N, C-alpha and C positions, 0 to 999 in steps of 0.2 A: 584389603578394604572390600567390605561385602557389596554385592551388586544392590541393595538396598541405599546403604550409604552414599553409593557415585551414585543411583538416580536422587536421593534430596540434594545431593549439593549441585548437581544440572539441575533442578528444577529450583532451587533456590538463585541460580545465577540467572535463571530466566527471568524469574519474579524480579530482582533487583533491575535487570537491563532494562525493564518497559517493554520486553517484546512479549511477543506471544505464539503456543507452539500449541498445533493439535497435529494429528493423521501424520505425523512425519513431514508437517509444515511450517516454519517460524517464521516468524514476524518480525522485525528486528528494523529499528531507526524509524520507525513510522512519526513523519510529524504532516500538517496540512496549513494549507495559506490560502491567503484570496489575496486582493489589492486594498481591498479597504474598509472602511465601515458601511458604502454604501454599495459595496459592490453586490452581484445578482449572482456570480461563478467564483469558482474556488476549485482547489487540486488537493489532493494529498499522493504522498511518495513515501517509499521504503524499499526494505531489500525483503526478499520472498527468500526463502532458502529451502531447499527439499533434498529431506535425510532420508530418503529414501531410495531404495532402488531400479523405483518405476519410474519414470517422467509424469507429471501432473500437469493441468493446464488451468489457468484461474480464469472461470469462465461468465462471471459475472461479481456484479459490487450491490450492494444496497446499503440504504440507511435514510430515516427519518428528518434528517437536515438540510434538504433538497428535495425539488420535485423532482428532478432526472438527476440520477450517477448513472456515470458508465464507466467504463476502460474505453481511454483515449489514447492517440502516437500522434505526433508529427510526421508529416511525410511531405517531402519538397515536390512543389510539383514541374509542372514541360516548364513554365517560367521560371523557375531557380526560386519560386518565394515557399517557404516552412508555413502547413497550415494542417492545424488540427482534427482529423480525422478517430469516427468511432472504430473499437474493433472487434464485433459481435464476435468473432473466433476467442477472443481472450488472448491470454500470454502464455507460452510453454515456460515451464518450470522446469528444467532438465534433471534428470535424476542423478544424485549429489552433488545437485548445482544449487544454482541459483540466479533470479533473476530481480535487475533493481529498478525500479519506479521512481523514476526521475525526473525533474524541470529538464522542458526540453524536449522531454523524451517521451517512452510509456509512461503512464499515469493512471489514477484516477480524477474523472472529469463530476464533479459540483454544479448543478445549472440550476438556476432559482431558489437561492438560498432561503432559508424557513424565518434566517434570523441574519443578525450581523454575526461576521465569525471575530473576537476579540481575543490578542495575544492574552495567550496562558489557560484558554478554557480547551475545552478535548471536546469532539464529538464522536460517538457511536459510529462504525461502519462494521454489515458483514461481508466478509469476502467470500466467493463460493468456488471452490475447488472442485474440477471434476472426479479426483478420486478422494482427496479427503474430509468433502464436503463443506458445511460450513463453519468460519470460525470468526466470530465476532470480537474487536479491541477497539478499544479504546486510544483514540489519536488527536496527541496535544497540537493545538492553535500556534504555530510558530510567524509570527510576520516579519520578523526580524532575521530569520536564519539565510543564510547566503550558502547555496547547491553544493553540496560537498559530495554529490557522484564522482570525481575525480578521484577521491580518499576512496573508493573501493577496488 
């Protein structure tokens, strides 16, 4: 099989799987949710694969779907309560490795939603990586999905 055929097959698989690929970074299984039509905030989750030999870092995110979009994580406070915190330095995506953004852990946080999120719609999101640069993705809104983080 020629290299052209291999690359064509890989590209086809990526397009079918609803993933995005750029600069050696592949985004897979992305979805977003809010707590309902009156929600003022929402979050997005995804698997980030780094298919290069160099560590990369997701350093920022942007979207026109909310007033503020940030990278967040959950940390346990001294009193044992889990609290959400902004992560200004972003998330490391190791060389030839992956980083999962999942519910209750690292995620993309949307605050001040511009419009209610409805199941089945999608939102635009720009991910900015230290090495790979900007990757624009469409993220499906799934208000019914259960967390699949344990499956990865």
